[in-house]
N, C-alpha and C positions, 0 to 999 in steps of 0.2 A: 464574600464567601465562595469558595470553589464548589461548583455543582457537578454532579456526575449523572450521566444519563446513559443507560445501557439497555438494549432490547433483550428479551429472552433469547437464549441460545438457539432454540428451535426456530424462532422467528428470523434471526439473523441468517441462518442457513437456508431458510425458505426464500429469503430475498436474494441471497448471493450464490445460490447453487443451482445446478441443473440436475435433472433426474439422472441418477447413476445407472449405467447399463453394464451388463456383463461383457467380457471380451473387448474392453476398450482401454485406452490410456486414460488414467485418472490423475489429474494434476490438482494441486492446491496452492493457494497463494494469498498473501496479504491483500485485502480488498482494494487497496490503492493502486494495484496493478491489474485490475480486472480488464480495463479497456485494451491495453496492448496485447495481453495474453489471449483474450477472446478473438481479437483480430488475427493474431498469428494462428490460433487453433483453427479458425475458419479457413484460412489460406491453406493450412496443412490438410484439412479434410477435403477441400476442393481438389487439391493436387494428388492426394493419395487414395481417397475414398475411405480412409480410416477415421473412426470417430474418436473425439476427445471429450471427456466429461471434466468439468471443473468445479471446484468448491472455493469460495472466497469468504474471508472473515478477518478478524485480527489474528496476529500470529500465534497467540496463546491458544486460541480456539482451533486454529488450523492444525497445530501440532497435536492437540488433544484428539481432534477428529481423525487424523492420520493414524495415531496410536490405537484408537478404538476400532476403526474399521479394518485396518490391515490391507486396504485396497489401494491406497494412494501410492503412486509410483514415483512421482516427481513433485517436490515442493519448491516453490519460488519464494525467496525472501532474503533477509540479511543474514550473513554467515554467523553473526553472534547469537541469533536465536537458535540456529541449528546446533551450535556448540553447547547451548544450555539445555537442550532437549534430551530425552531418553531414547530418541530414535537413532538407529544406526544407519549411516549413509555409506554407500559404496563409492561415491565420488561427487565432486562439485564442478559446475560449469559456469563460468562468469557470464552474466547477462548485462550488467551495466552498473554505473554508480548512481545512487539515489541522491536527490537534492531536496532540501527543505526550503519551503517558500512561505511567505505570509501573503495570504489572499484576502481580499475585502469585497464587500457587497457593492452592488450598483448604487450610485447616488452618493458614494463616499470617495473622497480623494485622499490618497496616502502617498507621500513623497519619500518617506524613509520608514524603516521598521520601528524606529524609536517613537513614531507617532502614536503607537498603541498606548503610550502613557497618558495621552490626552483624554479629556472627559467625553469628547464626541465619540470615542470608541468605548462603548459601555460593556459590550459582551464580546469575549474573545474565546473562540472555540479551539480545543486541543484534544487530540486522541489520548487515551489512557496510556501513560508512560510504562505501566507494568504489562500491558498487553500488546501494544502496537509500536513498531519501529519508530514511526514519526512522532509519537507521543514522547518517547524516550529522548530523541534528539532535540525536539522542541523544548523540552524541559531543560536539557543541557544548555541549549542556546540561550534561553532566558536567563539562566543562572550566570553563565560566563559573560553575557553582554551587560549584566547589571540591571536587567529589566524585570527580574522575577518578583521583587517586592512591590514594584509599581503596578503590576497587573494581577496580583494574586486574587484580589476580590472580584475581578472581571471574568475569571476563567469558567468556561463550561466544558467539562470533561465528558467526552463520549467514547464509544468503543472503537470506531474505525475512522480512517481518513474520509471515505465517502460520506459518512454522517456529518462531518464538519462541512464538507462541500455542499451537502444538501441544505444545511442551515444557512450557508452563505447565499446560495441561489434563491432561497425563500425569503432572505432578508431577516431571519430570526436572530442572527448574530451579525455584528459589524465587521469582524475580521476573524481569521483563523489560520492556524498552522497546518499545512497539508504538504503533500509531495508535489513536485513539479509535474509529474505525470497526470495527476488528477486535475491540477490547475489548468493544464493545456486542454484537457477534455471538457472543462466547463467555462473556458475563458470568455465565450460569447455571452454568458449568463451572469458574470460577475463584473466588478469594477476594475479589477486588475490584480497583479501579484508582483512581489519582489522576491528575488532569490536571497536567502539568508547567507551570511558569510560562512563559508565552509570551514574556516579555521576555528569557529566557535562551537563545533560539535564533532563527535566521532564520525569518521567516514562511514558511509553506508555502502557496503559491497553486496549488491543484489546478485544472487547466484541461484542456479537450478541444482538442487540437491537430489540425487537419485537414491531413493530408499533401498537399503540393502535387500537383496533378493529379487529385485527387478532389473538389475544391470545386464542380465543375460538375454533379455527379450529383444528381438530384432526390431520391433516397432518402437521401443524406447530409444534404441540407438539411432534409428532413422529420424525420430522427432528431435533428438538432441542435435543431430547434424543439420536438420532443417532450421534450427534456431540460429545457425551460423550463416545461412544463405542470405543473399541480398535482400529478398523480399521481407524476411523476418527482421534483419538488421535495420531496414528502412523504417519499419513500424516502431522499433525500439528507439531509434533516433528521433522520430517524429514526436514521441512522448518523453523526450528529454533524457533517455537512458544511453 
């Protein structure tokens, strides 16, 4: 039986957000990209003295948060989620291509993704396909690879990629689908990971979408330019983007 586990919305944002301040750049992103974006934000603040606040969660919650607050200036995520939202964007700036991976806990050996059919892999984590980019592509991958039926009873559905990662690190699940960015961030605390065949799921185009009304601010333009500079690109490449 597929199980779902979601934290309350207020708890999610208390875990994945920082205190919002006035007169700052406020960015929002899928939780799976917290590590690289916070590193880039830190470098930008050190270089310019300008502060960046950030909110992280699954994309459905991020879009809702941005709509309700009206203060989010840049949203990072897959272009398909932007197209489905009611938010108007002034422009999009490519950040990288997302990659789906299967990761597994320490103490387990996995040679190929098809190993998830075996009995020794009893619990398989996956983000919610209706709310998270990597839940959607993981479900697509399972369907196209012919693995969906074999693992249906093993699935533990959670809200975000970092939740799957946390369960892998704690050993509460045997394996799980996450993005390569989070897998790199936790690689010392898990058994390993394998990149899923990209021909078996829709390409993930991670972009920075500038919310309409913020495009004229000089600090927004400066930050977007900073994303193209060597130190930012190095961070993105380190995390598989």
